[in-house]
C-alpha positions in Angstrom: 99.4 42.8 47.4 100.3 43.7 51.0 99.2 41.5 53.8 96.1 42.9 55.5 97.5 42.2 58.8 100.6 44.4 58.3 100.7 48.2 58.1 100.5 49.7 54.6 103.7 51.6 55.2 106.6 51.0 57.4 107.3 54.8 57.7 106.7 56.0 61.3 104.0 58.7 61.8 105.4 62.1 62.7 105.3 62.8 66.4 103.4 65.8 67.7 104.5 67.7 70.8 102.5 67.1 73.9 100.1 69.7 74.9 101.8 72.3 77.1 105.3 71.2 76.0 108.0 73.9 75.9 108.7 73.9 72.2 111.2 76.3 70.6 108.3 78.2 68.9 106.5 78.6 72.2 109.6 79.8 74.0 110.3 82.4 71.2 106.8 83.6 71.4 106.9 84.0 75.1 110.2 85.9 75.0 108.8 88.2 72.3 105.7 88.9 74.4 107.8 89.5 77.4 110.0 92.0 75.6 107.0 93.7 74.1 105.5 94.0 77.6 108.7 95.5 79.0 108.9 98.0 76.2 105.3 99.1 76.6 105.8 99.4 80.3 108.8 101.6 79.8 106.8 103.8 77.4 103.8 104.3 79.7 105.7 104.4 83.0 106.2 108.2 82.9 102.5 108.6 82.4 101.4 105.9 84.8 100.7 108.3 87.6 98.7 110.6 85.4 96.7 107.7 84.0 95.9 106.5 87.5 94.8 109.9 88.6 92.8 110.3 85.4 90.9 107.1 86.1 90.2 108.2 89.7 89.0 111.6 88.6 86.8 110.1 85.8 85.2 107.6 88.2 84.6 110.3 90.8 83.0 112.9 88.5 81.0 110.4 86.4 77.6 111.2 88.1 78.1 114.9 87.6 79.2 114.3 84.0 76.0 112.3 83.2 73.8 115.0 84.8 75.6 117.7 82.8 75.4 115.7 79.6 71.6 115.5 79.9 71.3 119.2 80.8 73.3 120.1 77.7 71.2 118.1 75.3 73.3 114.9 75.1 76.5 116.6 74.3 79.2 114.5 76.1 82.2 116.4 74.6 80.8 119.8 75.9 80.0 118.2 79.3 83.5 116.8 79.6 84.9 120.2 78.7 82.9 121.9 81.5 84.0 119.2 84.0 87.6 119.7 83.0 87.3 123.5 83.4 85.7 123.1 86.8 88.4 120.7 88.0 91.1 123.1 86.7 89.6 126.0 88.6 89.0 124.0 91.8 92.2 122.0 91.9 94.9 123.5 89.7 94.5 127.2 90.3 94.5 127.2 94.1 97.5 124.7 94.2 99.4 126.9 91.7 98.8 130.0 93.8 99.9 128.2 96.9 103.0 126.9 95.2 103.9 130.4 94.1 103.5 131.7 97.7 105.0 128.8 99.6 108.5 130.2 99.5 107.3 133.4 101.0 105.1 131.7 103.6 107.9 129.9 105.4 110.0 133.0 106.1 106.8 134.5 107.5 106.5 131.5 109.7 110.0 132.1 111.0 109.1 135.7 111.8 106.0 134.5 113.7 108.2 132.1 115.7 110.5 135.0 116.5 107.6 137.1 117.8 106.4 134.1 119.8 109.8 133.7 121.5 109.7 137.4 122.5 106.1 137.4 123.7 106.1 134.2 125.7 105.7 135.0 129.4 108.4 133.4 131.6 105.9 132.9 134.4 102.2 132.1 134.4 99.6 134.7 135.5 99.0 135.2 139.2 95.6 133.7 139.1 97.0 130.4 137.8 99.6 130.3 140.6 96.9 131.0 143.2 94.7 128.0 142.2 94.2 125.7 145.1 96.0 122.4 145.2 97.2 122.5 141.6 98.5 126.1 141.4 102.0 125.2 142.3 102.2 122.2 140.1 100.9 124.2 137.1 103.4 127.0 137.8 106.3 124.5 137.7 105.1 122.8 134.6 104.4 126.2 132.9 108.0 127.5 133.6 109.6 124.2 132.4 107.5 124.2 129.3 108.1 127.8 128.4 111.9 127.3 128.9 112.0 124.3 126.8 109.7 125.7 124.1 111.7 128.9 123.8 114.9 127.0 123.4 113.3 124.7 120.9 111.8 127.5 118.9 115.2 129.3 119.0 117.0 126.3 117.7 114.3 125.8 115.1 114.5 129.3 113.6 117.6 128.5 111.4 115.8 125.3 110.2 112.7 127.3 109.3 114.8 129.7 107.3 116.5 126.9 105.5 113.1 125.3 104.8 112.1 128.5 103.0 115.2 128.2 100.8 114.3 124.5 100.2 110.7 125.4 99.3 112.0 127.8 96.6 114.4 125.1 95.3 111.5 122.6 95.0 109.6 124.9 92.7 110.5 122.9 89.6 109.3 119.6 91.2 106.0 121.2 92.2 105.5 122.6 88.7 106.0 119.1 87.3 103.4 117.8 89.7 101.0 120.5 88.6 101.6 119.6 84.9 101.0 115.9 85.7 97.7 116.7 87.4 96.7 119.0 84.5 97.5 116.1 82.1 95.4 113.8 84.3 92.5 116.1 84.1 92.7 116.2 80.3 93.0 112.4 80.1 90.0 112.1 82.5 87.9 114.1 80.0 88.8 111.5 77.3 87.9 108.7 79.7 84.5 110.4 80.3 83.8 110.7 76.6 84.8 107.1 75.8 83.4 105.6 79.0 81.4 103.0 77.1 84.4 101.6 75.4 86.5 101.8 78.5 83.8 99.8 80.5 83.6 97.2 77.8 87.3 96.8 77.8 87.4 96.4 81.6 84.6 93.8 81.5 86.4 91.8 78.8 89.7 92.0 80.8 87.9 90.8 84.0 86.2 88.0 82.0 89.6 86.8 80.6 91.1 86.8 84.1 88.2 84.7 85.3 88.3 85.8 88.9 85.5 85.5 91.3 82.1 87.0 90.6 82.8 88.9 87.4 79.7 90.9 87.5 80.6 92.4 90.9 84.3 93.3 90.5 83.9 96.4 88.3 81.0 97.9 90.2 82.9 97.2 93.4 86.0 99.0 92.1 84.0 102.0 90.8 81.9 102.3 94.0 84.9 102.1 96.3 87.0 104.6 94.4 84.1 107.0 94.1 83.0 106.7 97.8 86.6 107.0 99.1 87.2 110.0 96.8 84.1 111.8 97.9 84.5 110.8 101.5 88.1 111.7 102.0 88.5 114.7 99.7 85.0 116.0 100.5 85.6 115.8 104.3 89.1 117.3 104.1 87.7 120.1 101.9 84.9 120.8 104.4 87.4 120.8 107.3 89.8 123.0 105.5 87.1 125.5 104.5 85.7 125.7 108.1 89.3 126.1 109.4 90.1 128.8 106.9 87.0 130.7 107.9 88.0 130.5 111.5 91.5 131.7 110.7 90.1 134.6 108.7 87.7 135.6 111.5 90.6 135.4 114.0 92.8 137.5 111.7 95.5 134.9 111.4 98.2 135.7 108.9 98.7 133.1 106.1 95.1 131.9 105.9 95.6 130.2 102.6 98.7 128.3 103.8 97.1 127.3 107.0 93.9 126.2 105.2 95.9 124.1 102.8 97.9 122.5 105.6 94.6 121.6 107.3 93.4 120.1 104.1 96.5 117.9 103.7 96.4 116.8 107.3 92.7 115.9 107.1 93.3 114.1 103.8 96.1 111.8 105.3 93.9 111.2 108.4 96.0 113.3 110.8 94.4 115.4 113.5 93.7 119.0 112.4 94.5 120.3 115.8 98.1 120.2 114.8 97.3 123.4 112.8 94.6 125.3 114.6 95.8 124.7 118.2 99.3 126.2 117.6 97.6 129.0 115.8 95.4 129.7 118.8 98.4 129.5 121.1 100.3 132.0 119.0 97.3 134.4 119.0 97.2 134.1 122.8 100.9 134.9 123.3 100.7 137.8 120.9 98.0 139.5 123.0 95.0 138.5 121.0 93.3 136.6 123.8 89.8 136.9 122.4 90.8 135.7 119.0 92.7 132.8 120.6 89.7 131.7 122.6 87.5 132.0 119.6 89.9 129.9 117.4 90.3 127.3 120.1 86.5 126.9 120.5 86.0 127.0 116.7 88.6 124.3 116.1 87.4 122.0 118.9 83.7 122.4 118.2 83.7 122.4 114.4 87.0 121.6 112.6 87.9 118.8 114.9 84.4 117.1 114.9 82.9 117.6 111.5 84.7 114.6 110.1 83.3 112.2 112.8 79.9 112.1 111.1 80.6 113.5 107.6 83.3 111.0 106.5 81.5 107.8 107.5 78.3 109.1 105.9 79.9 110.0 102.6 81.9 106.7 102.3 79.0 104.5 103.3 76.9 105.9 100.5 79.0 104.3 97.8 81.0 101.4 99.3 79.0 98.6 101.0 82.1 97.6 103.0 83.1 97.7 106.6 84.4 101.2 107.5 87.4 99.7 109.3 88.4 98.0 106.1 88.2 101.3 104.2 90.2 103.1 106.8 92.9 100.4 106.9 93.1 100.6 103.1 93.4 104.4 103.3 96.2 104.4 105.8 98.1 101.4 104.4 97.8 102.7 100.9 99.2 106.1 102.0 102.2 104.5 103.6 102.8 102.3 100.6 102.2 104.6 97.6 101.8 108.1 99.0 98.8 110.3 98.2 97.5 108.2 95.4 97.6 105.2 97.7 94.6 106.8 99.5 92.5 105.6 96.7 94.4 102.5 95.5 94.7 100.9 99.0 91.0 100.7 99.9 90.1 99.6 96.3 92.6 96.7 96.4 91.3 95.7 99.9 87.7 95.9 98.6 88.4 93.6 95.6 90.3 91.1 97.8 87.5 91.2 100.4 84.9 90.5 97.7 87.0 87.6 96.3 87.6 86.0 99.7 83.9 86.2 100.5 83.1 84.7 97.1 85.6 81.9 97.7 84.4 81.2 101.2 80.8 81.0 99.8 81.9 78.6 97.1 83.7 76.4 99.5 80.7 76.4 101.9 78.4 75.3 99.0 80.9 72.6 98.1 80.9 71.3 101.7 77.1 71.3 101.8 76.6 69.4 98.5 74.4 66.4 98.9 76.1 63.0 98.5 76.1 61.3 95.1 72.9 59.3 94.3 70.7 61.2 96.7 
């Protein structure tokens, strides 16, 4: 009979690895998951841009999709089809037409520059020279500017012609961009139809990440993307439409190209006067003084000012964030990731801003906690 004071068996108990220890099984599992993640990333990388655009499009058109679904008797598939068709007609068709005519537009621009060189007056009108005090100064500046501009334009003509050849060579890349955007519209339709499952997946992911105020992250992202999309794209579209109407009334050639250029400049937050002011100057030097004056007044009074109140109003309707933060995200995102960064930049800054505010609030509560025992 064994002694009660001694162990029943002298065989040592098997040792278990400490929690968090890097065992062979854990290392193999981590390597396998890493390889799987790399493989999946390589598979979806060609579609990452289209997926991102699809998410932005779906978030932006969601209110219209809900309204249309109710109007169609709770038929989400039909509503998503109508949304996709509308996006195709509004976004794809005009861009495709512009792409097809871009190669012809640049040679026309070169011809316009040639006409400008011929029509520029070497000296200012007499009434300008006769102005008291400043007439002589304006005359000298005019002559210097005309001389320099003529030489500059003359030197730029070969570059403009080469740009036309380059535009034709880039047709394949533009066609691929159109296909990617078309693919994004189709994916956006799927996102709209399966919105409930997508929202549930996003909520679970945020919950697993355990970051900040989980209930605010997803609404913040959605609100920021939607408000920035409506604010930037809507404002740029309005400015381009107003500018195109002015170009049409002033009988400018290449109204579609000039309108699209205005839209792109407004979208990337550059002044639209880079388009309408040279157009007005060109009209003036080609003898269309009335059209030039009209286009200058139209651009200064409407095109150049409509964004001052329209953009802040549209953005502030969705994102309850400082407008300076949104603008910083727009410009920083554009420099970092291109056009798509216009939407990614402010969204990331909005999430970071919310998390920092949440962290500061938590820290403040921790500082103000009453002492133990009170």
